[in-house]
C-alpha positions in Angstrom: -2.8 2.3 4.1 0.8 1.5 4.4 3.3 2.2 1.7 2.1 5.7 1.0 5.7 6.8 0.8 5.7 5.5 -2.8 3.5 8.3 -4.0 4.6 12.0 -3.8 1.2 13.6 -4.5 1.9 16.6 -2.4 4.9 18.2 -3.9 4.6 21.0 -6.4 5.3 19.9 -10.0 7.9 21.9 -11.8 8.0 21.5 -15.7 11.1 19.2 -15.4 12.7 19.1 -18.9 13.2 15.3 -18.4 9.5 14.8 -17.8 8.6 16.9 -20.8 11.1 15.0 -23.0 9.5 11.7 -21.9 6.0 13.0 -22.6 7.1 14.2 -26.0 8.7 10.8 -26.7 5.2 9.3 -26.8 4.1 11.9 -29.3 7.0 11.3 -31.6 5.5 8.3 -33.6 2.6 10.6 -34.4 4.5 13.8 -35.2 3.2 13.8 -38.8 -0.4 14.0 -37.7 0.4 16.6 -35.0 2.3 18.8 -37.4 -0.5 18.5 -39.9 -3.0 19.5 -37.2 -0.9 22.4 -36.3 -0.7 23.6 -39.9 -4.5 23.4 -40.3 -4.8 25.3 -37.0 -2.6 28.1 -38.4 -4.8 28.3 -41.5 -8.0 28.4 -39.3 -6.5 31.1 -37.2 -5.6 33.2 -40.3 -9.1 32.9 -41.6 -10.4 34.0 -38.1 -8.1 37.0 -38.3 -9.3 37.9 -41.8 -13.0 38.2 -40.8 -13.0 41.6 -39.0 -10.8 43.0 -41.7 -13.3 42.0 -44.4 -16.0 43.7 -42.4 -13.9 46.9 -42.1 -13.5 47.0 -45.9 -17.2 46.4 -46.4 -18.1 49.4 -44.0 -15.5 51.9 -45.1 -15.2 51.2 -48.9 -18.8 50.1 -49.7 -21.4 50.9 -47.1 -20.1 54.4 -46.1 -18.0 54.8 -49.2 -19.0 55.1 -52.8 -19.2 51.3 -53.3 -21.4 49.4 -55.8 -24.0 46.9 -54.5 -22.6 44.0 -56.6 -19.1 44.6 -55.0 -20.7 44.5 -51.5 -22.4 41.3 -52.4 -19.2 39.8 -53.6 -17.5 40.8 -50.3 -20.4 39.3 -48.3 -19.9 36.1 -50.2 -16.2 36.2 -49.6 -16.9 36.6 -45.9 -19.3 33.7 -45.9 -16.9 31.4 -47.7 -14.0 32.3 -45.4 -16.3 31.6 -42.4 -17.4 28.2 -43.8 -13.8 27.2 -44.8 -12.7 28.0 -41.2 -15.4 25.7 -39.8 -14.6 22.8 -42.2 -10.9 23.0 -41.5 -11.5 23.2 -37.7 -13.6 20.1 -37.9 -10.8 18.3 -39.7 -8.1 19.5 -37.3 -10.2 18.6 -34.2 -10.8 15.1 -35.5 -7.2 14.6 -36.4 -6.0 15.9 -33.0 -8.4 13.8 -30.9 -7.7 10.6 -32.8 -4.0 11.1 -32.3 -4.4 12.0 -28.7 -6.4 8.8 -28.1 -3.7 6.8 -29.9 -1.0 8.2 -27.7 -3.1 7.4 -24.6 -3.6 3.9 -25.9 0.2 3.5 -26.0 0.7 4.9 -22.6 -2.0 2.7 -21.1 -0.5 -0.4 -22.6 2.9 0.4 -21.3 1.6 1.2 -17.8 -0.4 -2.1 -17.7 2.5 -4.2 -19.1 4.8 -2.6 -16.5 2.3 -3.2 -13.6 2.3 -6.8 -14.5 6.0 -7.2 -14.2 6.4 -5.3 -10.9 7.6 -7.2 -7.9 4.8 -8.5 -5.7 6.3 -6.5 -2.8 5.4 -3.2 -4.7 1.9 -4.4 -5.3 1.7 -5.3 -1.6 2.6 -1.7 -0.6 0.2 0.1 -2.9 -3.6 0.0 -2.8 -5.1 -1.4 -6.0 -7.4 1.7 -6.4 -4.3 3.9 -6.6 -2.7 1.8 -9.3 -5.9 1.5 -11.3 -6.1 5.3 -11.2 -2.7 5.4 -13.0 -4.0 3.2 -15.8 -7.3 5.1 -16.2 -7.6 8.7 -14.9 -4.0 9.6 -15.1 -3.6 8.4 -18.6 -6.8 10.3 -19.6 -5.5 13.5 -18.1 -2.3 13.1 -19.9 -4.1 12.8 -23.2 -5.3 16.5 -22.7 -1.7 17.5 -22.7 -1.3 16.3 -26.3 -4.7 17.3 -27.6 -5.7 20.4 -25.6 -2.3 21.9 -24.8 0.4 21.8 -27.4 -1.6 22.6 -30.5 -4.1 24.9 -28.9 -1.4 26.9 -27.1 0.5 27.5 -30.3 -2.8 28.5 -32.0 -3.6 31.0 -29.2 -0.1 32.5 -29.4 -0.4 32.7 -33.2 -3.8 34.5 -32.9 -2.5 36.9 -30.3 0.5 37.8 -32.4 -1.7 38.2 -35.5 -4.1 40.5 -33.7 -1.3 42.7 -32.4 0.3 43.0 -35.9 -3.1 43.7 -37.6 -4.1 46.3 -35.0 -0.8 48.1 -35.2 -1.1 48.2 -39.0 -4.7 49.5 -38.8 -4.2 52.3 -36.3 -1.1 52.5 -34.1 -2.4 55.1 -31.4 -5.7 53.1 -31.0 -3.7 49.8 -30.8 -1.3 51.1 -28.1 -4.2 52.4 -26.0 -5.8 48.9 -26.1 -2.5 47.2 -25.2 -2.3 49.1 -21.9 -4.7 46.5 -20.5 -2.2 43.6 -21.2 -0.2 44.1 -18.0 -3.4 43.9 -15.9 -4.3 40.7 -17.7 -0.8 39.3 -17.1 -1.0 40.1 -13.3 -4.4 38.4 -13.1 -3.0 35.2 -14.8 0.0 35.1 -12.5 -2.2 35.4 -9.3 -4.5 32.7 -10.7 -1.6 30.4 -11.3 -0.3 30.9 -7.8 -3.7 30.0 -6.2 -4.8 27.4 -8.6 -1.7 25.2 -8.4 -2.1 23.9 -4.7 -5.9 23.7 -5.1 -5.5 21.5 -8.2 -3.0 19.2 -6.6 -5.2 18.8 -3.5 -8.1 17.9 -5.8 -6.0 15.1 -7.6 -4.9 13.7 -4.1 -8.5 13.5 -2.9 -9.6 11.9 -6.1 -6.9 9.2 -5.7 -8.1 8.6 -2.0 -11.7 8.4 -3.2 -10.8 5.8 -5.9 -8.7 3.7 -3.5 -11.4 3.6 -0.8 -14.2 2.7 -3.3 -12.0 -0.1 -4.7 -11.2 -1.5 -1.2 -14.8 -1.4 -0.3 -15.9 -3.4 -3.2 -13.2 -6.0 -2.7 -14.3 -6.4 1.0 -18.0 -6.2 0.5 -18.7 -9.7 1.9 -16.9 -8.8 5.2 -18.7 -5.4 5.3 -22.1 -7.1 5.0 -21.3 -10.0 7.3 -20.2 -7.7 10.1 -22.8 -5.1 9.5 -20.3 -2.4 8.7 -22.3 -0.7 6.0 -23.1 2.4 8.0 -19.6 2.7 9.4 -18.0 2.4 5.9 -20.5 4.7 4.4 -19.7 7.4 7.1 -15.9 7.1 6.3 -16.8 7.3 2.6 -18.9 10.4 3.2 -16.0 12.0 5.0 -13.5 11.4 2.1 -16.2 12.4 -0.3 -16.8 15.7 1.6 -13.0 16.4 1.5 -13.0 15.8 -2.2 -16.0 18.1 -2.6 -14.2 20.8 -0.6 -11.1 20.5 -2.7 -13.3 20.8 -5.9 -15.1 23.8 -4.5 -11.8 25.5 -3.7 -10.7 25.1 -7.2 -14.0 26.3 -8.6 -14.0 29.4 -6.3 -10.6 30.4 -7.6 -11.8 30.0 -11.2 -15.0 31.8 -10.3 -13.0 35.0 -9.4 -10.6 34.7 -12.3 -13.1 34.3 -15.1 -15.2 37.5 -14.3 -11.9 39.4 -13.7 -10.9 38.7 -17.3 -14.3 39.7 -18.5 -14.0 42.9 -16.6 -10.7 43.8 -18.2 -12.3 43.1 -21.6 -15.3 45.3 -20.9 -12.9 48.1 -19.7 -10.8 47.7 -22.9 -14.0 47.9 -25.0 -15.3 50.9 -23.1 -12.0 52.8 -23.5 -12.0 51.9 -27.2 -15.6 53.1 -27.7 -14.9 56.4 -25.8 -11.6 57.2 -27.5 -12.3 55.7 -30.9 -15.8 57.0 -31.0 -14.6 60.6 -30.4 -12.0 60.1 -33.1 -14.6 58.8 -35.6 -16.8 61.8 -34.8 -13.8 64.1 -35.3 -13.2 62.4 -38.6 -9.7 61.3 -37.5 -10.4 57.6 -38.3 -12.9 55.8 -40.5 -15.8 54.0 -38.6 -14.8 50.6 -40.2 -11.4 50.7 -38.4 -13.2 51.2 -35.0 -15.6 48.4 -35.9 -12.7 46.1 -36.8 -10.9 47.1 -33.5 -13.9 46.2 -31.4 -14.0 42.8 -33.1 -10.3 42.2 -32.6 -10.5 43.1 -28.9 -13.2 40.6 -28.5 -10.9 38.0 -30.3 -7.9 39.1 -28.2 -9.3 38.2 -24.9 -10.5 34.7 -25.9 -7.0 33.3 -26.3 -5.9 34.9 -23.1 -8.7 33.2 -21.2 -7.8 29.9 -23.0 -4.1 30.2 -22.1 -4.8 30.5 -18.5 -7.2 27.4 -18.7 -4.5 25.6 -20.7 -2.2 26.2 -17.8 -4.4 24.1 -15.4 -4.5 21.3 -18.0 -0.8 21.5 -18.2 -0.5 21.4 -14.5 -2.7 18.3 -14.1 -1.0 16.7 -17.1 2.4 17.2 -15.4 1.1 15.8 -12.1 -0.3 12.7 -14.0 2.8 12.3 -16.1 5.0 12.4 -13.0 2.9 9.7 -11.3 2.8 7.6 -14.5 6.5 7.8 -15.1 7.2 7.2 -11.4 5.3 4.0 -11.8 7.2 3.1 -15.0 10.5 3.8 -13.2 9.7 1.3 -10.5 12.1 -1.5 -11.0 10.5 -4.6 -12.6 11.4 -8.0 -11.2 15.0 -8.5 -11.9 15.3 -8.7 -15.7 16.5 -11.9 -17.4 20.1 -11.1 -18.2 21.7 -12.8 -21.1 23.6 -15.7 -19.8 20.9 -16.8 -17.4 20.5 -20.5 -18.0 17.5 -21.8 -19.8 16.2 -24.8 -18.0 16.7 -28.2 -19.5 14.6 -31.1 -18.2 14.3 -30.5 -14.4 14.4 -33.4 -12.1 13.2 -31.4 -9.1 15.9 -31.5 -6.4 15.4 -28.5 -4.2 17.9 -27.2 -1.7 17.6 -24.2 0.7 20.9 -23.3 2.2 20.9 -21.0 5.3 18.0 -18.8 4.0 17.0 -15.7 5.8 14.1 -13.7 4.7 12.1 -10.6 5.9 9.3 -8.6 4.1 10.3 -5.5 6.2 13.8 -4.8 7.4 15.1 -7.2 10.0 11.6 -8.6 10.9 12.7 -12.1 10.0 10.0 -14.4 8.7 12.5 -17.2 8.0 15.7 -17.6 10.1 18.6 -19.6 8.8 16.5 -22.2 7.1 18.3 -25.2 5.4 16.5 -28.1 3.9 17.0 -30.6 1.1 14.2 -32.3 -0.9 15.0 -35.0 -3.3 13.5 -35.3 -6.8 10.0 -36.9 -6.6 9.9 -36.6 -2.8 6.7 -35.5 -1.0 7.4 -33.2 1.9 4.8 -31.6 4.2 5.5 -28.4 6.0 3.5 -28.0 9.1 3.4 -25.2 11.7 1.3 -22.5 13.4 -0.2 -19.7 11.3 2.3 -16.9 10.6 5.3 -19.2 11.0 6.6 -18.4 7.5 5.3 -21.5 5.7 3.8 -19.5 2.7 7.0 -17.3 2.6 9.0 -20.4 2.0 7.0 -21.1 -1.1 7.1 -17.5 -2.4 10.8 -17.6 -2.3 11.1 -20.7 -4.3 9.0 -19.0 -7.0 11.1 -15.9 -6.7 8.2 -13.7 -5.9 10.5 -12.1 -3.3 14.3 -12.1 -3.2 16.1 -13.9 -0.3 18.0 -11.6 2.1 20.7 -14.1 2.8 21.5 -17.7 1.7 20.8 -19.6 -1.5 18.0 -21.6 -3.0 18.9 -24.2 -5.6 16.9 -26.2 -8.1 18.8 -29.2 -9.5 22.0 -27.7 -8.0 21.5 -24.4 -9.9 21.0 -21.2 -7.9 17.5 -20.0 -8.8 18.8 -16.4 -9.0 20.8 -17.5 -12.0 17.8 -19.1 -13.8 15.5 -17.3 -16.2 12.6 -16.3 -13.9 9.9 -17.3 -16.5 11.4 -20.7 -17.0 11.7 -21.2 -13.3 8.0 -20.5 -12.8 7.1 -22.7 -15.6 8.7 -25.6 -13.7 7.2 -24.7 -10.3 3.5 -25.2 -10.2 1.6 -23.6 -7.3 -1.8 -23.9 -5.8 -2.1 -20.9 -3.5 -4.1 -20.8 -0.3 -6.3 -18.1 -1.6 -7.3 -19.5 -4.9 -7.8 -16.9 -7.5 -10.1 -17.6 -10.4 -10.6 -15.1 -13.2 -14.0 -13.8 -14.2 -14.1 -16.2 -17.2 -15.2 -19.7 -18.1 -14.1 -22.9 -16.4 -12.2 -23.8 -19.5 -10.3 -20.5 -19.5 -9.5 -20.8 -15.9 -8.1 -24.3 -16.3 -5.9 -23.6 -19.4 -5.5 -19.8 -18.7 -5.7 -19.5 -22.5 -2.0 -20.5 -22.5 -2.6 -24.0 -23.8 -4.7 -25.1 -26.7 -6.1 -28.4 -25.6 -8.5 -30.5 -27.6 -11.7 -31.6 -25.9 -10.3 -35.1 -25.5 -7.2 -33.8 -23.8 -9.2 -31.6 -21.5 -11.4 -34.5 -20.6 -8.4 -36.6 -19.7 -7.0 -33.9 -17.5 -10.3 -33.1 -15.7 -10.9 -36.9 -15.1 -7.4 -37.2 -13.7 -8.0 -34.2 -11.4 -11.4 -35.4 -10.3 -13.1 -32.3 -11.7 -14.9 -34.0 -14.6 -18.0 -35.0 -12.7 -18.8 -31.6 -11.2 -18.0 -29.8 -14.4 -20.5 -32.0 -16.2 -23.2 -30.8 -13.7 -22.5 -27.1 -14.4 -25.1 -25.5 -16.7 -22.7 -24.9 -19.7 -20.1 -27.5 -18.6 -16.6 -26.2 -19.5 -18.1 -22.9 -20.8 -19.8 -21.9 -17.6 -18.6 -18.5 -16.4 -17.3 -18.8 -12.8 -18.2 -15.2 -11.8 -15.7 -12.7 -10.3 -13.1 -14.5 -8.3 -15.1 -17.7 -8.9 -17.8 -16.9 -6.3 -20.3 -19.2 -8.0 -18.2 -22.3 -7.0 -17.6 -23.9 -3.6 -14.2 -23.8 -1.9 -13.7 -27.5 -2.8 -14.5 -26.9 -6.4 -12.1 -24.0 -6.6 -9.3 -26.1 -5.2 -10.1 -28.9 -7.6 -9.9 -26.4 -10.5 -6.6 -25.1 -9.2 -5.2 -28.7 -9.2 -6.5 -29.3 -12.7 -4.6 -26.1 -13.7 -1.4 -27.7 -12.4 -1.9 -30.9 -14.4 -2.4 -28.8 -17.5 0.7 -26.8 -16.7 2.7 -30.0 -16.0 5.5 -28.5 -13.9 8.5 -30.5 -12.3 7.8 -29.2 -8.8 4.4 -29.1 -7.3 3.5 -26.8 -4.3 0.3 -26.9 -2.5 -0.5 -24.2 0.0 -3.6 -25.9 1.3 -6.6 -24.0 2.4 -8.0 -24.7 5.9 -11.6 -24.7 4.8 -13.5 -27.7 6.1 -14.9 -29.7 3.3 -17.4 -32.5 3.3 -16.1 -36.0 3.3 -16.9 -36.6 -0.4 -15.1 -33.5 -1.7 -12.2 -34.2 0.7 -12.0 -37.6 -0.8 -11.9 -36.4 -4.4 -9.4 -33.7 -3.4 -7.1 -36.3 -1.8 -7.3 -38.3 -5.0 -6.6 -35.2 -7.1 -3.6 -34.3 -5.0 -2.1 -37.7 -5.3 -2.4 -37.4 -9.1 -0.9 -33.9 -9.1 2.0 -35.2 -6.9 2.6 -38.3 -9.0 6.2 -38.3 -10.3 6.9 -34.8 -9.1 8.8 -33.2 -6.2 5.9 -32.0 -4.0 5.9 -29.5 -1.1 2.7 -29.3 0.8 2.0 -26.6 3.3 -0.2 -28.6 5.4 -3.2 -27.3 7.3 -5.1 -30.5 7.6 -3.8 -33.6 9.5 -5.1 -35.9 6.8 -2.6 -34.3 4.3 0.3 -35.0 6.5 -0.2 -38.7 6.3 0.5 -38.8 2.5 3.9 -37.1 2.9 7.2 -39.0 2.9 8.6 -36.4 5.3 7.2 -33.8 7.7 9.0 -30.6 8.6 7.9 -28.3 11.3 8.3 -24.5 11.0 8.0 -22.4 14.0 9.0 -18.7 14.3 10.9 -19.0 11.1 13.0 -22.0 12.2 12.7 -25.5 10.7 12.9 -28.8 12.5 12.7 -32.3 10.9 10.0 -34.6 12.4 10.6 -38.4 12.4 7.0 -39.2 11.8 3.4 -38.2 12.2 3.2 -39.2 15.9 6.3 -37.2 16.7 4.7 -34.1 15.1 1.5 -34.6 17.2 3.6 -34.8 20.4 5.6 -31.7 19.3 2.4 -29.7 18.7 0.8 -31.2 21.8 -2.3 -32.2 19.9 
C-alpha cells in the first residue's frame, strides 16, 4: 500500500485553533438553530435543578412542617408540570440539534466528495480507495458528533455543574464544602483517563481505516481472488487485521471499564459521607431533613455531568482526528485551477505537437524521455511498442491527467498548460484501455447524462458506432442496466459503447488506447468499422496492441523505453520488432 505518507494517522491531535475555526465555520450558517438549541438546553437544565429544591420545600414545609394537604397537592402538581415541561423541551432541543448536525455533515460530505473529484489522478493513485471512502463516510459521521454531542452538551453540563454548586452553597455551606472535597479526586481520575484513552482511541481509528481499505480492495479484486483460489489466504489476512482492530477496541473498552466504576465509587463515597455527616446533623436538629434529601439528589445529579464531560472528551478527540483527516484531504491541491486569462478554446483543428517532453510518475524514473512528435489535423497516427514503454502515459499527458516534467505539449499551437482544463478535455476524446462503465443503463453510459439526445439522435449515433444491433438484442434495449463496471457485457461490447460515447461527445482529437483482448472475427469487424467512424475527420492517436489496427494508420511511431522512433511503414515496424 504505497503512498501511506499522505496520512498521518499516528500523531497526537492537539486542539489546533485553526482546525477548530474551520470546524466552526461549517456550523456558522446554522448558528441560529444552534443558539436556540443552547437556550432550550439552559431552560431544561434549570428545570432539572429546580426539582430537588421543590422536594426539599415539600418535605420541610409541608410533610414535616405544619403544611396543609391542598398546598402539598399544589406542590406535587408543580413538580409534575416542571418534569413534563423538561421532557417536552428536551425532545424539541434534541430534534433541533440532530437535524442541524445532519445538515452540517451533509455540507461537509458534499465538499469532500466535490474535492475528491477534482484531485489530480496522481493523488488517487497514491491512496487506497477504501481510505478515501472512509473520509466521506465514517469521518464525516464522527465529525457530526462534534456539533451535536459536544458543543451544546458540554455547555449544558457546565451550566448544570455551576448551578448545583451555587444551589448547594446557598442551601447549606458546610455540607456543600464537605461534598466538594471529592472534586479533586474526580479531576485526577479524568486526567488519567484522558492520558490513557487518547493513544487507544487513535489506534482504533487507524485499525478501522485499515479494515475498510482491505475490504474495499478485496471486493474490487474478487474475480482474481476466486480465479486463483486465494479465498483462504485473503481471509487469513483479513482475520489478522480484524483481530488487530478487535484488540484496539478491547484496549479502549478496558480503559473505559476502569474509569466508569471509579467515577461510581467516588459518587458512592460522596453519598456515604453525606449520609453520615448530614444524618448526624439532622438527628442533632442542626439541619432540616429536606435539605439533606435535596443534597443527596444534587450529588446524584452532580456526578452525571462529570461522567458526561469525560465521555465528551473522547468524542472531541475522535472528532478532531476525523476533522484533521478531512481538512487534510480538502487541503490537497486540486488539479491546477483555471486561472482567469486561460484561453477558452475556439474551434479546434487538432494539430498536436510534443516538444522535448520528459515525464516521470515518481522522481527521475523517466517513463518518457525527450519525446518530440508532430501530428497534423485529421491525421491518424498509431503508436506501437512493448508493454510499459510509456504509450498510455503519452495519452495521459495530452489530457493533462498528469503534468509534464520538462518540455511542452501544444494543441493548435497553444501550450495546453495555458488552456482551460475542462475545455481541453472536451476536445480530447479518449477510449481507455480499461473501459469503465458505470452501474447504470446503456443510455446513461453512452450520454453520461451530459447530453440530452432524442431517441432519433441516439439511434443515429448507435448505428454509426455499430452498437445498434447488439443494443436491440438487450432485454430492455437502451434502458438495460449494465451492472457494476459493466460486467454483464462482453469486452467487445464494452469497447463499442466507449466508442459510441466518443461520437456523442464529438471531440476534435480522438485517442484510442486499445485493449489487447482477443475478439471474435465478427466483433473485430464491427469494431474496425466503428473506429473508422470515430476517426473520421478527427486527429486520431491509436495506442496499438493489435497489428490489424496499425494498417489503418497514416503513420506508425514506435515507443521503446520512453524514446520515440518514426517507422516508414508497417513492414519496417515488423522488422524492427522482429516479428
